[in-house]
PAMARPA-10870 format. One record per residue (C-alpha): x negated, y negated, z; chain. Coordinates in Angstrom, 2 decimals, padded with zeros to 5 digits. Layout:
BEGIN
       u       v       w chain
       X       Y       Z     A
...
REM end
This chain:
BEGIN
       u       v       w chain
 -046.40  011.55  012.27     A
 -042.91  011.44  013.65     A
 -040.61  014.14  012.20     A
 -037.72  012.87  009.98     A
 -034.63  014.88  010.90     A
 -032.00  015.02  008.11     A
 -028.50  016.37  008.85     A
 -025.38  016.82  006.86     A
 -023.62  013.53  006.50     A
 -019.81  013.70  006.60     A
 -019.61  010.86  004.23     A
 -021.47  012.84  001.59     A
 -018.78  015.54  001.47     A
 -016.32  013.86 -000.79     A
 -019.18  012.71 -003.01     A
 -020.53  016.11 -003.39     A
 -017.11  017.58 -004.41     A
 -016.66  014.69 -006.98     A
 -020.04  015.33 -008.41     A
 -019.45  019.09 -008.65     A
 -016.22  018.41 -010.50     A
 -017.99  016.08 -012.78     A
 -020.40  018.80 -013.57     A
 -017.78  021.25 -014.47     A
 -017.89  023.30 -011.32     A
 -015.20  024.10 -008.68     A
 -015.02  021.50 -006.06     A
 -014.75  023.97 -003.11     A
 -017.83  025.91 -001.93     A
 -018.71  028.63  000.59     A
 -021.85  027.05  002.09     A
 -023.65  023.83  002.35     A
 -027.23  023.12  003.58     A
 -029.03  019.74  003.74     A
 -032.49  019.93  002.02     A
 -035.60  018.01  002.79     A
 -036.54  014.68  001.13     A
 -037.67  011.37  002.39     A
 -035.04  009.03  000.81     A
 -032.22  010.96 -001.05     A
 -029.43  013.11  000.26     A
 -030.01  016.55 -001.31     A
 -028.04  019.71 -000.58     A
 -027.94  023.47 -001.53     A
 -024.40  024.23 -002.48     A
 -023.25  027.85 -002.70     A
 -020.07  028.20 -004.72     A
 -017.44  030.85 -003.72     A
 -018.73  032.96 -006.70     A
 -022.27  032.98 -005.38     A
 -023.65  030.41 -007.74     A
 -026.38  028.21 -005.98     A
 -026.80  024.66 -006.86     A
 -028.91  021.62 -005.92     A
 -026.76  018.44 -005.59     A
 -028.75  015.13 -005.28     A
 -027.17  011.86 -004.06     A
 -029.32  008.85 -004.35     A
 -030.55  007.41 -001.03     A
 -029.88  003.82  000.30     A
 -032.08  001.19 -001.23     A
 -033.52  003.28 -003.95     A
 -031.68  001.32 -006.67     A
 -034.19 -001.56 -006.05     A
 -037.03  000.74 -007.17     A
 -035.72  003.47 -009.48     A
 -034.13  003.12 -012.83     A
 -031.97  006.38 -012.93     A
 -031.62  006.34 -016.71     A
 -035.40  006.48 -016.87     A
 -035.50  009.36 -014.35     A
 -032.99  011.20 -016.43     A
 -035.18  011.05 -019.52     A
 -038.15  012.75 -017.61     A
 -035.83  015.20 -015.90     A
 -034.52  016.43 -019.02     A
 -038.04  016.72 -020.62     A
 -039.29  018.78 -017.60     A
 -036.26  021.09 -017.97     A
 -036.86  021.57 -021.66     A
 -040.49  022.49 -020.93     A
 -039.60  025.00 -018.21     A
 -041.34  023.01 -015.51     A
 -038.19  022.32 -013.57     A
 -034.98  024.25 -013.18     A
 -031.75  024.03 -015.22     A
 -029.93  020.76 -015.37     A
 -026.15  020.51 -015.36     A
 -025.45  016.91 -014.65     A
 -027.36  013.61 -014.35     A
 -024.88  010.63 -014.29     A
 -025.33  007.05 -014.55     A
 -025.41  006.54 -010.69     A
 -028.29  009.11 -010.35     A
 -026.18  011.85 -008.82     A
 -027.68  015.17 -010.07     A
 -026.64  018.78 -010.18     A
 -029.29  021.51 -010.98     A
 -029.46  025.23 -010.59     A
 -030.96  025.91 -007.12     A
 -034.19  027.88 -007.36     A
 -033.19  031.01 -005.60     A
 -034.83  032.35 -002.50     A
 -037.86  029.90 -002.57     A
 -040.90  030.90 -000.71     A
 -042.04  028.73  002.25     A
 -044.04  025.83  000.83     A
 -046.80  023.88  002.60     A
 -050.40  022.72  001.95     A
 -051.90  026.13  002.59     A
 -049.60  027.75 -000.04     A
 -050.58  025.13 -002.66     A
 -054.15  025.56 -001.99     A
 -054.00  029.29 -002.96     A
 -056.05  029.79 -006.14     A
 -053.09  031.32 -008.15     A
 -051.03  028.27 -007.29     A
 -053.84  025.88 -008.10     A
 -054.05  027.56 -011.60     A
 -050.34  027.28 -012.14     A
 -050.19  023.68 -011.08     A
 -053.18  022.83 -013.34     A
 -051.30  024.44 -016.33     A
 -047.98  022.82 -015.56     A
 -049.62  019.42 -015.60     A
 -051.52  020.30 -018.87     A
 -048.31  021.43 -020.45     A
 -046.53  018.12 -019.34     A
 -049.37  015.83 -020.35     A
 -050.03  017.39 -023.81     A
 -046.36  017.95 -024.80     A
 -046.73  015.07 -027.31     A
 -043.61  013.27 -026.28     A
 -043.15  009.63 -025.12     A
 -040.36  009.20 -022.74     A
 -040.48  005.41 -023.23     A
 -040.60  005.09 -019.48     A
 -043.60  003.10 -018.13     A
 -045.31  003.92 -014.85     A
 -047.50  000.83 -014.33     A
 -049.13  001.30 -010.96     A
 -050.11 -002.32 -010.31     A
 -046.99 -003.73 -011.62     A
 -044.98 -001.39 -009.34     A
 -047.27 -002.43 -006.46     A
 -046.51 -006.17 -007.16     A
 -042.72 -005.27 -006.91     A
 -043.30 -003.40 -003.67     A
 -045.27 -006.28 -002.18     A
 -042.30 -008.65 -003.06     A
 -039.68 -006.26 -001.37     A
 -041.90 -005.88  001.74     A
 -042.32 -009.66  002.08     A
 -038.68 -010.27  001.56     A
 -037.75 -007.61  004.21     A
 -040.08 -009.25  006.69     A
 -042.33 -006.09  007.07     A
 -045.98 -006.77  007.94     A
 -048.82 -006.14  005.52     A
 -052.18 -005.08  007.00     A
 -054.70 -007.85  008.01     A
 -057.33 -006.70  005.58     A
 -054.80 -005.87  002.81     A
 -056.04 -008.62  000.28     A
 -059.64 -007.30  000.60     A
 -058.73 -003.84  000.12     A
 -056.50 -004.60 -002.82     A
 -059.24 -006.61 -004.56     A
 -061.73 -003.70 -004.00     A
 -059.22 -001.22 -005.62     A
 -058.77 -003.61 -008.54     A
 -062.55 -003.83 -009.01     A
 -062.99 -000.05 -009.00     A
 -060.09  000.33 -011.56     A
 -061.70 -002.29 -013.89     A
 -064.99 -000.21 -013.72     A
 -063.23  003.08 -014.45     A
 -061.16  001.76 -017.33     A
 -064.41  000.95 -019.18     A
 -065.72  004.48 -019.21     A
 -062.55  006.69 -019.30     A
 -059.65  007.34 -021.68     A
 -056.64  005.66 -020.22     A
 -054.12  007.02 -022.90     A
 -050.66  007.19 -021.32     A
 -049.00  010.55 -021.30     A
 -045.75  011.92 -019.55     A
 -046.67  012.24 -015.87     A
 -044.71  013.35 -012.68     A
 -046.51  010.76 -010.56     A
 -045.21  012.02 -007.17     A
 -046.51  015.68 -006.82     A
 -046.31  015.81 -002.93     A
 -045.99  019.19 -001.31     A
 -042.12  018.96 -001.03     A
 -041.77  018.62 -004.80     A
 -043.35  021.96 -005.60     A
 -041.08  025.00 -005.33     A
 -042.42  028.68 -005.49     A
 -039.68  031.21 -006.35     A
 -039.52  034.76 -005.12     A
 -041.49  035.94 -008.18     A
 -044.36  033.55 -007.58     A
 -043.45  031.10 -010.32     A
 -044.28  027.53 -009.51     A
 -041.84  024.74 -010.37     A
 -042.44  020.89 -010.20     A
 -039.19  019.08 -009.22     A
 -037.89  015.57 -008.39     A
 -038.79  013.16 -011.34     A
 -037.77  009.92 -009.82     A
 -041.17  008.12 -010.24     A
 -042.05  009.94 -013.45     A
 -043.38  008.10 -016.57     A
 -046.06  007.32 -018.93     A
 -049.29  007.09 -016.88     A
 -052.89  008.26 -016.90     A
 -053.03  012.15 -016.74     A
 -055.66  011.82 -013.85     A
 -053.10  010.40 -011.48     A
 -051.08  013.65 -011.31     A
 -054.22  015.72 -010.44     A
 -055.48  013.33 -007.79     A
 -051.96  013.12 -006.29     A
 -051.81  016.85 -005.94     A
 -055.23  016.99 -004.31     A
 -054.22  014.30 -001.83     A
 -050.95  015.80 -000.89     A
 -052.11  019.35 -000.58     A
 -055.26  018.28  001.18     A
 -057.64  020.11 -001.27     A
 -061.28  020.68 -000.28     A
 -064.03  019.63 -002.70     A
 -064.18  023.30 -003.99     A
 -060.39  023.20 -004.63     A
 -060.73  019.93 -006.39     A
 -063.34  021.56 -008.61     A
 -061.01  024.53 -009.28     A
 -058.11  022.23 -010.27     A
 -060.21  020.15 -012.71     A
 -061.81  023.35 -014.12     A
 -058.44  024.96 -014.79     A
 -057.03  021.92 -016.26     A
 -059.71  021.25 -018.70     A
 -060.44  024.90 -019.45     A
 -057.02  025.09 -021.38     A
 -058.74  022.89 -024.03     A
 -062.12  024.67 -023.66     A
 -063.62  021.70 -021.97     A
 -065.24  020.97 -018.57     A
 -064.98  018.05 -016.21     A
 -068.07  015.94 -016.56     A
 -069.49  013.48 -013.91     A
 -067.44  010.42 -015.28     A
 -064.10  012.58 -015.01     A
 -065.00  013.50 -011.44     A
 -065.63  009.94 -010.51     A
 -062.33  008.95 -012.10     A
 -060.63  011.60 -010.13     A
 -061.79  010.14 -006.92     A
 -060.83  006.61 -008.06     A
 -057.45  007.81 -009.01     A
 -056.97  009.10 -005.35     A
 -057.43  005.43 -004.26     A
 -054.75  004.29 -006.67     A
 -052.31  006.88 -005.40     A
 -052.77  005.93 -001.79     A
 -052.67  002.20 -002.61     A
 -049.33  002.47 -004.38     A
 -047.73  004.90 -001.89     A
 -048.90  002.91  001.12     A
 -046.76 -000.05 -000.25     A
 -043.92  002.29 -001.13     A
 -043.79  003.52  002.42     A
 -043.75 -000.07  003.75     A
 -040.65 -000.77  001.55     A
 -038.85  001.96  003.27     A
 -039.54  000.93  006.87     A
 -036.32 -001.00  007.18     A
 -034.49  002.09  006.20     A
 -036.51  004.91  007.96     A
 -038.34  003.04  010.71     A
 -041.25  004.56  012.57     A
 -041.37  007.55  010.28     A
 -042.23  005.39  007.25     A
 -044.53  003.11  009.18     A
 -046.57  006.02  010.22     A
 -046.52  007.44  006.68     A
 -047.90  004.08  005.31     A
 -050.53  003.74  007.97     A
 -051.82  007.22  007.24     A
 -051.94  006.43  003.51     A
 -053.73  003.18  004.14     A
 -056.35  004.72  006.38     A
 -057.17  007.40  003.83     A
 -057.39  004.84  001.05     A
 -060.17  003.01  003.00     A
 -061.92  006.24  003.72     A
 -061.96  006.95  000.00     A
 -063.17  003.55 -000.89     A
 -066.12  004.28  001.33     A
 -066.72  007.54 -000.14     A
 -066.56  006.18 -003.66     A
 -069.16  003.45 -002.89     A
 -071.50  006.15 -001.76     A
 -071.55  008.00 -005.03     A
 -071.01  005.02 -007.34     A
REM end
């Protein structure tokens, strides 16, 4: 996949200063660094007194897909639970100021696959899923997929030749899974890609960026992590074991099948999301969507072999 390079944008500087002022911090800073991220403009800001902050400015086109007041509810919940860092500002436009997680360790798939981090991730998800709160924010996968389809078609971006057939297969599998599994909605992150995990210098894991969070089926988060960190079958088993062991339970065969099915839902939705971003990010997002779509079809084949 082509590399997406993000540089400091001069037009962001006055916005950053205004957001810092709104959050109650000094407008001048001693250092600025552009952080990663596929759509937004995020920066590490070091103030003159040494305070480190993360400033997030919403990316172009995100207003079509993200309700910032909904994101704020989930961000505030995550911060209360200690899953994310300290929040200082989240305004109506979606500008956000948080405490920067100091001296983060390098993060990649290999780091997330370490057993101690699989354990932490499972416990983070369990804490979130069982907190008992209802954010009132719905994350309806197939409603979102329909929205993304509309955006794609209106933008003139091409869908895949076999898309209709693949879509129907995914829908059929979901119908089957809904009959045998608990589909209770709980607070979920919904976008646990590698870049949304931060490991601090003491080895504590944080889950950040709650743009797509909302009430969803818990299995989505587990499957999303597995996909994003490229877990092996043994690591999948470890994740499920750690997650259910908190309640003294074990993952039975139906839950393991549900886990595989949820992987399909994840790639189905984010394939379409990637295509919505093609007019903004070009080749990078086309390759992102293509890779998702290819894996989705492979998982359909794998599911059929065990169903």
